[in-house]
C-alpha positions as CSV (number, residue, x, y, z in Angstrom):
1,M,82.8,108.7,132.0
2,T,83.5,107.1,128.6
3,A,82.2,103.6,128.2
4,M,85.0,101.1,127.7
5,G,85.1,97.5,126.6
6,G,87.7,94.8,126.5
7,G,90.4,94.0,129.0
8,V,94.1,93.6,129.9
9,A,96.3,90.9,131.2
10,A,97.7,91.2,134.7
11,G,100.5,93.7,134.9
12,F,99.1,95.8,131.9
13,E,96.7,97.8,134.0
14,P,98.8,101.0,133.2
15,V,97.7,100.7,129.6
16,R,94.0,100.7,130.6
17,E,94.6,103.7,132.8
18,A,96.4,105.6,130.0
19,F,93.6,104.6,127.5
20,A,90.9,106.0,129.8
21,E,93.0,109.2,130.4
22,N,93.2,109.8,126.7
23,F,89.5,110.3,126.6
24,V,89.5,112.6,129.7
25,R,92.5,114.7,129.0
26,H,93.8,114.2,125.4
27,G,90.8,114.4,123.1
28,D,90.0,110.9,122.2
29,I,86.4,110.5,120.9
30,G,86.4,106.9,119.8
31,A,89.4,104.7,119.9
32,A,90.9,101.2,120.3
33,V,94.3,99.9,121.4
34,C,95.7,96.3,121.3
35,V,99.0,94.9,122.4
36,Y,100.4,91.5,121.7
37,R,103.4,90.1,123.7
38,D,105.2,87.0,122.5
39,G,102.4,86.2,120.1
40,R,99.5,86.5,122.5
41,P,97.1,89.5,123.2
42,V,97.7,91.2,126.5
43,V,95.7,94.4,125.9
44,D,92.5,94.7,123.9
45,L,90.5,97.8,124.7
46,W,88.0,100.0,122.9
47,G,85.6,102.8,123.8
48,G,83.9,106.1,123.1
49,T,81.8,107.1,120.1
50,A,82.1,105.9,116.6
51,D,79.9,108.5,115.0
52,R,79.2,111.8,116.9
53,D,76.4,112.7,114.6
54,T,74.3,109.6,115.5
55,G,75.8,108.7,118.8
56,R,76.7,105.3,117.6
57,P,79.1,103.7,120.2
58,W,82.5,102.3,119.4
59,E,82.1,98.5,119.6
60,R,84.5,95.6,119.6
61,D,84.3,95.3,115.8
62,T,84.2,99.0,114.9
63,L,86.5,99.7,111.9
64,Q,88.6,102.8,111.5
65,L,90.4,104.3,108.5
66,V,94.1,104.6,109.5
67,Y,95.6,106.7,106.8
68,S,99.3,106.0,106.3
69,A,99.4,103.2,108.9
70,T,98.2,101.3,105.8
71,K,101.7,101.5,104.5
72,G,102.9,98.9,107.0
73,A,100.3,96.4,105.7
74,T,101.3,97.0,102.1
75,A,105.0,96.8,102.9
76,T,104.3,93.4,104.5
77,A,102.8,92.1,101.3
78,A,105.9,93.2,99.3
79,H,108.3,91.5,101.8
80,M,106.2,88.3,101.7
81,L,106.7,88.2,97.9
82,A,110.4,88.8,98.4
83,Q,110.6,86.0,101.0
84,R,109.0,83.7,98.5
85,G,111.7,84.5,95.9
86,L,109.2,86.2,93.6
87,L,110.5,89.7,94.1
88,D,114.1,91.0,94.3
89,L,114.1,94.3,96.2
90,D,117.4,95.2,94.7
91,A,116.3,94.5,91.1
92,P,115.1,97.4,88.9
93,V,111.4,98.1,89.2
94,A,111.3,98.0,85.4
95,E,112.1,94.3,85.5
96,Y,108.6,93.7,86.8
97,W,106.9,96.8,85.4
98,P,108.5,97.6,82.0
99,E,106.7,100.9,81.4
100,F,108.3,102.3,84.6
101,A,111.6,102.6,82.7
102,A,110.3,105.8,81.0
103,G,111.6,109.2,82.2
104,G,115.1,108.0,83.2
105,K,113.9,105.5,85.8
106,A,115.2,102.2,84.2
107,D,117.7,101.7,87.0
108,I,115.6,102.5,90.1
109,P,115.5,99.4,92.4
110,V,112.3,98.3,94.1
111,R,114.0,99.0,97.5
112,W,114.1,102.8,96.6
113,L,110.3,102.8,96.1
114,L,109.9,101.2,99.6
115,S,112.3,103.6,101.3
116,H,111.1,106.8,99.7
117,R,114.2,107.4,97.7
118,A,112.8,107.3,94.1
119,G,112.0,111.0,93.8
120,L,108.4,110.3,92.6
121,V,106.6,112.2,95.3
122,T,104.3,114.1,92.9
123,L,103.0,114.3,89.4
124,D,103.7,117.1,86.9
125,Q,100.0,116.8,86.0
126,P,97.7,115.6,88.7
127,I,94.9,113.3,87.5
128,P,91.2,113.3,88.3
129,L,90.4,111.6,91.6
130,T,87.9,109.2,89.9
131,E,90.7,108.0,87.6
132,A,93.2,107.6,90.5
133,L,90.6,105.5,92.4
134,S,90.3,103.2,89.4
135,W,94.0,102.3,89.8
136,H,95.4,102.0,86.2
137,P,95.5,105.7,85.2
138,M,97.5,106.6,88.3
139,A,99.9,103.7,87.7
140,A,100.4,104.8,84.1
141,A,101.0,108.4,85.2
142,L,103.6,107.4,87.6
143,A,105.3,105.2,85.1
144,A,105.6,108.2,82.7
145,Q,106.7,110.6,85.4
146,R,110.3,111.9,85.7
147,P,111.8,111.9,89.2
148,V,111.9,115.3,90.9
149,W,115.3,114.6,92.4
150,T,118.1,112.2,91.3
151,P,116.9,108.9,92.6
152,G,118.9,107.5,95.5
153,T,120.5,110.8,96.5
154,A,117.9,111.9,99.0
155,H,114.7,110.7,100.6
156,G,111.3,112.3,100.9
157,Y,108.0,110.9,102.1
158,H,106.0,109.6,99.2
159,G,102.8,110.2,101.1
160,R,100.2,109.4,98.4
161,T,102.2,108.0,95.5
162,W,104.0,105.3,97.5
163,G,100.9,103.1,97.6
164,W,100.4,103.0,93.8
165,L,104.2,102.6,93.2
166,V,104.6,99.7,95.6
167,G,101.1,98.4,94.9
168,E,101.7,98.2,91.1
169,V,104.9,96.1,91.7
170,I,102.9,93.8,94.0
171,R,100.2,93.5,91.3
172,R,102.7,92.8,88.5
173,V,104.5,90.1,90.5
174,S,101.5,88.4,92.1
175,G,98.8,88.9,89.5
176,R,96.6,90.3,92.3
177,T,95.9,93.8,93.4
178,P,97.6,94.7,96.7
179,G,94.2,94.7,98.5
180,R,93.4,91.3,97.2
181,F,96.9,89.9,98.0
182,F,96.6,91.3,101.5
183,S,93.1,89.8,101.9
184,D,94.2,86.3,100.6
185,E,97.7,86.0,102.1
186,I,97.7,88.1,105.3
187,A,94.2,88.8,106.5
188,A,92.7,85.4,105.8
189,P,95.3,83.2,107.5
190,L,95.4,85.5,110.6
191,G,91.6,86.3,110.7
192,L,92.3,90.0,110.4
193,D,89.6,92.6,110.3
194,F,91.5,94.9,108.0
195,F,90.8,95.9,104.4
196,I,92.6,97.8,101.6
197,G,89.5,98.4,99.6
198,L,86.4,98.1,101.8
199,P,83.7,95.7,100.8
200,P,80.3,97.5,100.7
201,D,78.7,95.2,103.3
202,E,81.4,96.2,105.9
203,R,80.8,100.0,105.6
204,H,78.2,100.1,108.4
205,R,81.0,99.2,110.9
206,V,83.3,102.1,110.0
207,S,83.7,105.0,112.4
208,R,83.4,108.6,111.1
209,M,86.3,110.9,111.6
210,V,86.4,114.2,113.4
211,Y,89.1,116.6,112.4
212,R,90.7,119.1,114.9
213,K,92.4,122.1,113.4
214,P,95.6,123.3,115.0
215,D,95.1,125.9,117.7
216,V,97.4,128.2,115.8
217,D,98.0,128.1,112.0
218,L,101.7,128.8,111.8
219,T,101.5,129.6,108.1
220,T,99.5,132.7,108.9
221,L,102.1,134.2,111.2
222,P,105.0,136.5,110.2
223,P,108.1,134.4,109.8
224,E,109.8,136.0,112.8
225,S,106.9,134.8,115.0
226,V,107.4,131.2,114.1
227,P,109.8,129.2,116.3
228,E,113.2,129.1,114.6
229,E,113.3,125.3,114.5
230,L,110.0,125.2,112.6
231,R,110.6,128.1,110.1
232,E,111.9,125.9,107.2
233,Q,109.0,123.5,107.6
234,V,106.4,126.3,107.9
235,A,107.8,128.0,104.8
236,A,107.4,124.7,102.9
237,W,103.8,124.4,104.1
238,S,103.1,127.9,102.9
239,D,104.5,127.3,99.4
240,P,102.0,125.6,97.0
241,H,104.9,124.5,94.8
242,S,106.9,122.8,97.6
243,F,107.2,119.0,97.7
244,S,105.5,119.3,101.1
245,N,102.3,120.3,99.4
246,R,102.7,118.7,96.0
247,A,103.2,115.2,97.5
248,F,99.6,115.4,98.7
249,A,98.2,117.0,95.6
250,V,98.5,114.3,93.0
251,T,94.8,114.2,92.2
252,R,92.2,116.8,91.1
253,P,90.8,117.8,93.5
254,A,93.8,117.4,95.8
255,A,91.6,117.2,98.9
256,I,90.2,113.7,99.4
257,D,87.2,112.8,101.5
258,F,88.3,109.7,103.2
259,D,84.8,109.2,104.8
260,S,83.3,108.8,101.3
261,P,82.1,105.3,100.1
262,E,84.0,105.7,96.8
263,V,87.3,106.4,98.5
264,Q,86.9,103.7,101.1
265,A,86.0,101.1,98.5
266,A,89.0,101.9,96.2
267,E,92.5,100.6,96.8
268,M,94.9,103.3,98.0
269,P,97.6,101.2,99.6
270,S,99.3,104.2,101.1
271,S,96.4,105.8,102.7
272,N,93.0,104.1,103.0
273,G,93.4,100.9,105.0
274,I,90.4,100.3,107.3
275,G,90.4,97.9,110.2
276,T,90.8,97.4,114.0
277,A,93.7,98.0,116.4
278,R,93.4,94.3,117.1
279,A,94.1,93.5,113.4
280,L,97.1,95.7,113.2
281,A,98.7,94.4,116.4
282,R,98.0,90.8,115.4
283,M,99.6,91.4,111.9
284,Y,102.7,92.9,113.5
285,A,102.9,90.1,116.0
286,A,103.0,87.7,113.1
287,L,105.9,89.6,111.6
288,I,108.2,88.8,114.6
289,G,106.8,85.4,115.8
290,E,104.0,82.9,115.5
291,V,100.4,83.8,116.2
292,E,98.3,80.7,116.5
293,G,100.7,78.8,114.2
294,V,101.0,81.6,111.6
295,R,104.1,83.6,110.9
296,L,104.3,86.0,108.0
297,L,108.0,86.8,107.9
298,T,111.1,84.9,108.9
299,A,113.4,86.6,111.4
300,E,115.8,87.2,108.6
301,T,113.2,88.8,106.4
302,A,111.9,91.0,109.2
303,A,115.4,92.1,110.1
304,S,116.2,93.0,106.5
305,A,112.9,94.9,106.2
306,A,113.7,97.0,109.3
307,T,117.3,97.8,108.3
308,E,117.7,101.5,107.9
309,Q,117.6,102.7,104.3
310,S,116.8,106.4,104.7
311,A,117.6,108.8,107.5
312,G,118.1,112.5,107.9
313,M,116.2,115.5,106.5
314,D,113.1,114.5,104.6
315,Q,112.6,116.4,101.4
316,V,108.8,116.4,101.9
317,L,108.3,116.5,105.6
318,M,111.1,119.0,106.0
319,A,112.1,117.3,109.3
320,P,114.2,114.3,110.1
321,S,112.7,110.8,109.3
322,R,114.0,107.2,109.2
323,F,112.8,104.4,107.1
324,G,113.6,100.8,106.5
325,S,112.2,99.1,103.4
326,G,108.6,100.3,103.7
327,Y,108.4,100.6,107.5
328,Q,109.2,103.7,109.6
329,L,111.9,103.3,112.2
330,P,112.0,104.9,115.7
331,T,112.8,108.6,116.0
332,E,112.8,111.1,118.8
333,D,109.2,112.0,117.8
334,N,108.1,108.4,117.3
335,P,110.2,106.3,119.7
336,M,107.9,103.2,119.7
337,T,109.1,100.9,122.4
338,G,112.7,100.3,121.5
339,P,115.5,100.7,118.9
340,S,114.6,97.5,117.1
341,A,111.0,98.5,116.5
342,F,109.5,99.1,113.0
343,G,106.0,100.0,111.9
344,H,104.1,103.0,110.6
345,N,101.9,105.8,111.9
346,G,99.0,107.5,110.2
347,R,97.7,111.0,109.8
348,G,96.2,112.4,113.0
349,G,97.4,109.8,115.5
350,S,97.1,106.1,114.5
351,L,100.1,103.9,115.0
352,A,101.1,100.2,114.7
353,F,104.5,98.6,115.1
354,A,106.4,95.5,116.1
355,D,109.3,95.5,118.5
356,P,111.2,92.2,118.3
357,G,113.6,93.2,121.0
358,H,110.7,93.1,123.5
359,G,108.3,90.7,121.8
360,I,105.7,93.5,121.5
361,A,103.3,94.3,118.8
362,F,101.1,97.4,119.1
363,G,98.1,98.9,117.4
364,Y,96.2,102.1,118.2
365,V,93.4,103.6,116.0
366,M,91.1,106.5,116.7
367,N,88.6,108.8,114.9
368,H,89.7,112.2,116.3
369,I,92.3,113.3,113.7
370,V,94.6,115.7,115.6
371,S,97.4,117.6,113.8
372,G,100.4,119.0,115.5
373,S,103.1,118.1,118.0
374,D,100.7,118.3,121.0
375,D,99.1,114.9,120.2
376,V,100.3,112.6,123.0
377,R,97.7,109.8,122.8
378,A,99.8,107.1,121.2
379,E,102.9,108.2,123.2
380,A,101.0,107.9,126.5
381,L,99.9,104.3,125.6
382,I,103.4,103.3,124.6
383,D,104.8,104.7,127.9
384,A,102.2,102.6,129.7
385,V,103.3,99.5,127.8
386,R,106.9,100.2,128.8
387,R,105.8,100.3,132.4
388,S,104.2,96.9,132.1
389,P,106.0,93.6,132.4
390,A,108.9,93.0,130.1
């Protein structure tokens, strides 16, 4: 039986049962889940193995890289600047970042960066990874890049570039890198164990990831053997020139080792946030209410951030998606806990969100990166939250 730490408030026992079941039936190796209700923690659980090679157990303070769940933290920083009157989301990006006007981008508003409408999902010329990790070369390359579709006419998931695009606006407006702004203005007031740019002395706490390949690689099958509803998506995965592939190939090499010290220490505000489920849940709780006297966004700002900006067929994912200004919104595949919820998932299973309609904030992180539609771990936990007291 997997060792488990932490606890749950009365009535939230279904979440503990679902968390344990994820290890038994659904492939969790090391994981943590935290739920806040009305600004107070009601679930805080962790368990399993943080490093399979050494057998290091997952402890209360184990840190986990959460891939694109990082985007929720970065979006929060942008909305805090907007709330302070320092950033107008409907103003042209070039007002804050003059170089961005190149390539026909002078009129693109900041909101289109947040909502994946800018058509800047890739680079014509990918840049060396070492340069991308040093920040400025990637920002310069994106400033020079022409959009690959007419901005505002469609949306497509800016999987990698989003972090540098939104992050550079944050840097220009605040005078601080997005990781430093997050540390100073969000993590410090709330006491969050979460980093965009990992300090070297925290690396010993980071869990190592385990990757599970799909049982069947659909791209190797004849088209007629692929389920009809997936054929367009699989065709895009099979085409190296598609947006689906190019959006994640903006560096040379395209493949990035997210376990490496260099990648974890850099700031990639779309992809390399590292922290605990507790930190994510606590941050989202502070977006919709007070947490020990700290509230990050007003109700008006949070509602504006969660107002739908993009919906329908995603030009990168080749499947329907919904976005507010930086946050994902509920879909059939990612229902969260209600229609008013907003947050962000991450590659392989991590998920964090707030649901103001139910007063819930949720964070789930894990080290077993599972690809495909058969990953039910977060969904099982969310179902258990729904069965717990309203």
